[in-house]
Rosetta silent file (secondary structure, phi, psi, omega in degrees, C-alpha in Angstrom):
SEQUENCE: MKSSSKMNKVTTKIKLRKGDLVQVISGSEKTKTGEIIAIIHKTSKVIVKGINLKVKHKKPQQEGDTGEIIKFEAPIHSSNVMLFSEQNNIASRSSIIINEKGQKNSKTEKDWRTY
SCORE:     score description
SCORE:     0.000 S_00000001
   1 L     0.000  126.643  176.257  -45.469  -20.039  -31.013 S_00000001
   2 L   -76.782  139.832  176.372  -42.187  -19.574  -32.887 S_00000001
   3 L  -102.691  143.806  178.386  -39.215  -18.390  -31.026 S_00000001
   4 L   -72.534  145.770  179.561  -36.686  -16.114  -32.601 S_00000001
   5 H   -78.901  -17.563  175.968  -33.273  -17.402  -33.036 S_00000001
   6 H   -72.386  -27.226 -178.758  -31.820  -14.064  -31.898 S_00000001
   7 H   -74.771  -28.717 -175.152  -33.431  -14.506  -28.518 S_00000001
   8 H   -84.991   -8.150 -178.802  -31.913  -17.930  -27.944 S_00000001
   9 L   -75.647  131.568  178.115  -28.288  -16.866  -28.492 S_00000001
  10 L  -118.454  125.141  179.385  -26.282  -16.826  -25.333 S_00000001
  11 L   -90.099  132.492  175.714  -22.988  -15.036  -25.310 S_00000001
  12 L   -90.123  151.531 -177.969  -20.161  -16.302  -23.133 S_00000001
  13 L   -73.808  135.140  178.729  -17.924  -14.051  -21.097 S_00000001
  14 L   -97.512  127.119 -173.542  -14.541  -13.600  -22.700 S_00000001
  15 L   -92.187    2.389 -178.861  -11.690  -13.612  -20.326 S_00000001
  16 L   -98.618  157.683 -177.692   -9.246  -12.119  -22.782 S_00000001
  17 L  -127.325  160.206  177.738   -8.465   -8.505  -23.316 S_00000001
  18 L   -62.091  130.895 -175.304   -7.346   -6.310  -26.200 S_00000001
  19 L    96.308   -8.569 -176.979   -3.555   -6.528  -26.379 S_00000001
  20 L   -74.646  145.813  175.906   -3.275  -10.033  -24.876 S_00000001
  21 E   -87.351  123.827 -175.705   -0.894  -12.503  -26.596 S_00000001
  22 E  -127.918  157.622  175.590   -2.862  -15.603  -27.678 S_00000001
  23 E  -120.438  139.422  176.790   -2.154  -18.906  -29.451 S_00000001
  24 E   -81.292  127.615 -174.071   -4.638  -20.481  -31.812 S_00000001
  25 L  -104.927   -2.413  178.118   -5.512  -24.021  -30.593 S_00000001
  26 L  -156.238  156.846  177.303   -7.693  -25.301  -33.474 S_00000001
  27 L    99.463 -172.857 -177.382   -8.308  -24.855  -37.102 S_00000001
  28 L   -67.520  -19.991  178.644   -5.966  -24.183  -40.098 S_00000001
  29 L   -94.896   19.806 -173.890   -4.011  -21.541  -38.126 S_00000001
  30 L   -58.780  141.648 -177.574   -3.253  -23.910  -35.291 S_00000001
  31 L    77.966   -5.711 -177.168   -0.066  -23.188  -33.157 S_00000001
  32 L   -87.290  149.216 -178.052    0.278  -19.629  -34.539 S_00000001
  33 E  -116.788  155.712  177.689    0.427  -16.751  -32.025 S_00000001
  34 E  -169.471  173.399  179.386   -0.650  -13.148  -32.287 S_00000001
  35 E  -101.480  141.847 -175.247   -1.997  -10.195  -30.436 S_00000001
  36 E   -75.768  127.901  177.017   -5.743   -9.469  -29.998 S_00000001
  37 E   -89.695  -44.354 -175.274   -6.705   -6.379  -31.967 S_00000001
  38 E  -151.602  155.135  176.247  -10.438   -6.285  -31.155 S_00000001
  39 E  -122.978  131.735  175.237  -13.082   -8.275  -29.249 S_00000001
  40 E  -107.812   95.801 -171.206  -16.607   -8.684  -30.548 S_00000001
  41 L   -70.248  -30.182 -179.589  -18.712   -9.490  -27.451 S_00000001
  42 L   -59.362  -40.958 -179.523  -21.990   -9.996  -29.243 S_00000001
  43 L  -103.755    0.332 -179.720  -20.693  -13.002  -31.179 S_00000001
  44 L    62.781   42.404 -179.377  -17.988  -14.108  -28.745 S_00000001
  45 E  -120.574  158.020  176.692  -15.271  -13.579  -31.428 S_00000001
  46 E  -128.546  155.346  175.354  -11.810  -11.986  -31.412 S_00000001
  47 E  -113.641  116.518 -176.408   -9.646  -10.501  -34.129 S_00000001
  48 E  -105.544  135.286 -176.106   -6.021  -11.568  -33.858 S_00000001
  49 L   -65.084  121.927  172.457   -3.158   -9.744  -35.667 S_00000001
  50 L    85.350    3.421 -178.154   -1.795  -11.842  -38.534 S_00000001
  51 L  -117.660  142.253  177.851   -4.319  -14.766  -38.054 S_00000001
  52 L    62.048   45.688  179.221   -7.195  -15.751  -40.325 S_00000001
  53 E   -71.243  132.903  176.887   -6.179  -13.393  -43.133 S_00000001
  54 E  -116.969  158.744  179.060   -8.825  -12.976  -45.861 S_00000001
  55 E  -122.481  135.136 -179.273   -8.456  -11.385  -49.249 S_00000001
  56 E  -125.676  127.620  176.158  -11.034   -9.025  -50.809 S_00000001
  57 E   -91.108  118.889 -176.932  -10.872   -7.997  -54.439 S_00000001
  58 E  -108.426  126.005  179.723  -12.149   -4.474  -54.855 S_00000001
  59 L   -76.798  159.397  174.279  -13.310   -3.234  -58.245 S_00000001
  60 L   -71.020  139.162  179.979  -12.655    0.236  -59.450 S_00000001
  61 L   -85.320  -39.668 -179.995  -15.599    2.501  -58.693 S_00000001
  62 L  -121.073  165.055 -178.678  -15.018    5.247  -61.212 S_00000001
  63 L   -68.983  134.122 -178.595  -13.436    5.286  -64.599 S_00000001
  64 L    96.830  -14.089  176.378   -9.683    5.784  -64.324 S_00000001
  65 L   -81.675  163.366  175.626   -9.426    4.215  -60.836 S_00000001
  66 L  -109.670  147.377  177.767   -7.526    1.004  -60.351 S_00000001
  67 L   -78.623  166.414 -177.673   -8.818   -2.022  -58.567 S_00000001
  68 E  -147.158  160.590  175.732   -7.010   -3.308  -55.535 S_00000001
  69 E  -111.239  123.055 -174.668   -6.617   -6.427  -53.385 S_00000001
  70 E  -108.633  127.661  173.704   -7.254   -5.815  -49.697 S_00000001
  71 E  -107.286  136.818 -178.887   -6.007   -8.263  -46.977 S_00000001
  72 E  -147.496  161.760  179.222   -7.669   -8.129  -43.561 S_00000001
  73 E   -94.158  127.496  178.604   -7.950  -10.193  -40.419 S_00000001
  74 L   -91.913  149.921 -179.062  -11.302  -11.956  -40.065 S_00000001
  75 L   -70.216  150.484  170.055  -12.696  -12.721  -36.525 S_00000001
  76 E  -126.797  156.394 -171.973  -12.365  -16.190  -35.016 S_00000001
  77 E   -69.148  143.440 -175.942  -14.344  -17.632  -32.182 S_00000001
  78 H   -66.985  -18.274  178.814  -12.837  -16.969  -28.672 S_00000001
  79 H   -76.944  -10.852 -178.583  -12.925  -20.688  -27.801 S_00000001
  80 H   -94.081    3.318  178.644  -10.316  -21.379  -30.564 S_00000001
  81 E  -124.300  156.458 -178.233   -7.618  -19.114  -28.832 S_00000001
  82 E  -143.466  145.135  179.407   -5.836  -19.571  -25.529 S_00000001
  83 E   -57.517  136.486 -174.741   -3.685  -17.121  -23.438 S_00000001
  84 E  -118.932  132.271  173.450   -0.002  -17.541  -24.376 S_00000001
  85 E   -95.699  118.981 -177.878    2.960  -17.084  -22.008 S_00000001
  86 L   -80.795  -27.354 -176.713    6.163  -15.928  -23.794 S_00000001
  87 L   -64.118  -49.914 -178.078    8.243  -16.540  -20.630 S_00000001
  88 L   -99.084   -4.714  179.770    7.528  -20.357  -20.602 S_00000001
  89 L    56.036   42.132  175.689    6.456  -20.638  -24.254 S_00000001
  90 E  -128.131  155.121  171.087    3.166  -22.338  -23.322 S_00000001
  91 E  -107.590  143.225 -177.123   -0.518  -21.693  -23.921 S_00000001
  92 E  -151.071  165.822  170.246   -2.922  -22.182  -21.056 S_00000001
  93 L   -61.938  152.074  179.371   -6.334  -21.266  -19.708 S_00000001
  94 E  -106.159  149.401  171.075   -6.444  -17.813  -18.240 S_00000001
  95 E  -140.319  158.941 -175.765   -7.652  -16.640  -14.939 S_00000001
  96 E  -109.980  130.120  178.676   -7.945  -13.242  -13.359 S_00000001
  97 E  -119.578  155.950 -178.920   -6.441  -12.429  -10.014 S_00000001
  98 E  -113.882  123.378 -175.862   -6.767   -9.248   -7.960 S_00000001
  99 L   -86.306 -177.466 -174.829   -3.544   -7.976   -6.358 S_00000001
 100 L   -62.827  -25.194  179.774   -3.112   -5.996   -3.094 S_00000001
 101 L   -80.485   -8.060  179.476   -3.742   -2.718   -4.885 S_00000001
 102 L    90.885    6.150  179.589   -7.122   -3.887   -6.143 S_00000001
 103 L   -86.797  143.346  177.657   -5.900   -4.181   -9.802 S_00000001
 104 E   -84.853  133.127  171.037   -6.936   -7.051  -12.042 S_00000001
 105 E  -129.470  148.262  174.496   -4.140   -9.081  -13.676 S_00000001
 106 E   -92.170  151.960  175.437   -4.429  -11.975  -16.080 S_00000001
 107 E  -153.139  157.977  178.559   -2.298  -15.041  -15.571 S_00000001
 108 E   -89.979  148.576 -178.477   -1.990  -18.444  -17.149 S_00000001
 109 L   -68.987  -34.587 -171.202   -2.991  -21.477  -15.210 S_00000001
 110 L   -81.105  -29.074  179.220    0.045  -23.542  -15.947 S_00000001
 111 L  -102.778   -5.082 -179.828    2.894  -21.188  -14.908 S_00000001
 112 L    44.419   34.779  173.344    1.032  -19.362  -12.078 S_00000001
 113 L  -122.054  141.995  178.475    2.827  -16.165  -12.794 S_00000001
 114 E   -82.031  158.571  175.684    1.345  -12.832  -13.577 S_00000001
 115 L  -142.026    0.000    0.000    2.572  -10.928  -16.572 S_00000001
């Protein structure tokens, strides 16, 4: 019996949130930092502002229209980014702590400070 490839996909939990500052740790955009614009949970990918820019050439649809070149951020896998601390200028794994009020805060493992 054949198994569907859609059934075998396992998504990992993403510990990052929209608005977090992250640094790219692998690929052609390595060491660049940016803010998370969107998270795609189904494919475990994130869209980071100013990272992985792609260019799309759009043809004119009607006569008299002009074509245009559109630049947009393409998603990258969440394992290729790491939470970035501006205070200490380092990237580190993230962990979530719960404070006395019951609110969740993200922190980096290396500097042990919430931000």
